[in-house]
BALOBA-1460 file (C-alpha; in Angstrom, 3 decimals):
// residues 49
<rec num="1" residu="m" x="17.581" y="-4.207" z="-8.460"/>
<rec num="2" residu="y" x="16.860" y="-5.733" z="-5.054"/>
<rec num="3" residu="k" x="17.144" y="-2.344" z="-3.369"/>
<rec num="4" residu="f" x="14.716" y="-0.881" z="-5.910"/>
<rec num="5" residu="g" x="12.225" y="-3.679" z="-5.221"/>
<rec num="6" residu="k" x="12.561" y="-3.161" z="-1.490"/>
<rec num="7" residu="c" x="12.018" y="0.568" z="-1.924"/>
<rec num="8" residu="m" x="8.860" y="-0.049" z="-3.972"/>
<rec num="9" residu="a" x="7.616" y="-2.505" z="-1.356"/>
<rec num="10" residu="n" x="8.152" y="0.072" z="1.385"/>
<rec num="11" residu="l" x="6.314" y="2.658" z="-0.701"/>
<rec num="12" residu="a" x="3.395" y="0.285" z="-1.267"/>
<rec num="13" residu="i" x="3.225" y="-0.498" z="2.458"/>
<rec num="14" residu="f" x="3.369" y="3.217" z="3.302"/>
<rec num="15" residu="l" x="0.578" y="4.062" z="0.852"/>
<rec num="16" residu="y" x="-1.442" y="1.087" z="2.066"/>
<rec num="17" residu="l" x="-1.125" y="2.072" z="5.732"/>
<rec num="18" residu="k" x="-1.730" y="5.738" z="4.929"/>
<rec num="19" residu="c" x="-4.964" y="4.904" z="3.151"/>
<rec num="20" residu="f" x="-5.979" y="2.219" z="5.599"/>
<rec num="21" residu="y" x="-5.617" y="4.159" z="8.840"/>
<rec num="22" residu="i" x="-6.138" y="7.778" z="7.816"/>
<rec num="23" residu="p" x="-9.766" y="7.355" z="6.618"/>
<rec num="24" residu="i" x="-10.610" y="6.462" z="10.210"/>
<rec num="25" residu="i" x="-9.809" y="10.078" z="11.107"/>
<rec num="26" residu="g" x="-11.350" y="11.288" z="7.840"/>
<rec num="27" residu="l" x="-8.108" y="12.647" z="6.382"/>
<rec num="28" residu="c" x="-7.493" y="10.320" z="3.461"/>
<rec num="29" residu="l" x="-6.394" y="12.585" z="0.644"/>
<rec num="30" residu="t" x="-5.416" y="9.825" z="-1.765"/>
<rec num="31" residu="d" x="-8.364" y="8.194" z="-3.396"/>
<rec num="32" residu="i" x="-7.560" y="4.491" z="-3.302"/>
<rec num="33" residu="d" x="-10.599" y="2.308" z="-3.750"/>
<rec num="34" residu="e" x="-11.072" y="-1.296" z="-2.644"/>
<rec num="35" residu="a" x="-9.945" y="-2.683" z="-6.011"/>
<rec num="36" residu="k" x="-6.602" y="-0.867" z="-5.757"/>
<rec num="37" residu="l" x="-6.226" y="-2.006" z="-2.138"/>
<rec num="38" residu="d" x="-6.782" y="-5.604" z="-3.247"/>
<rec num="39" residu="v" x="-4.044" y="-5.206" z="-5.860"/>
<rec num="40" residu="i" x="-1.702" y="-3.801" z="-3.209"/>
<rec num="41" residu="r" x="-2.564" y="-6.677" z="-0.861"/>
<rec num="42" residu="q" x="-1.750" y="-9.159" z="-3.633"/>
<rec num="43" residu="k" x="1.579" y="-7.456" z="-4.334"/>
<rec num="44" residu="l" x="2.448" y="-7.387" z="-0.619"/>
<rec num="45" residu="g" x="1.517" y="-11.065" z="-0.436"/>
<rec num="46" residu="e" x="3.868" y="-11.864" z="-3.317"/>
<rec num="47" residu="i" x="6.665" y="-9.854" z="-1.703"/>
<rec num="48" residu="s" x="6.276" y="-11.380" z="1.762"/>
<rec num="49" residu="h" x="6.182" y="-15.010" z="0.554"/>
């Protein structure tokens, strides 16, 4: 179960970084809005604490 959680955390971080950096170059293909980013930030906060 721990490995699964770690995998999901890595996936969330990957998606977060992908959608955070890529729009700068105008290549963001996934449409993640601010609300979803806030949810991801909350989840990452829970994981890291």
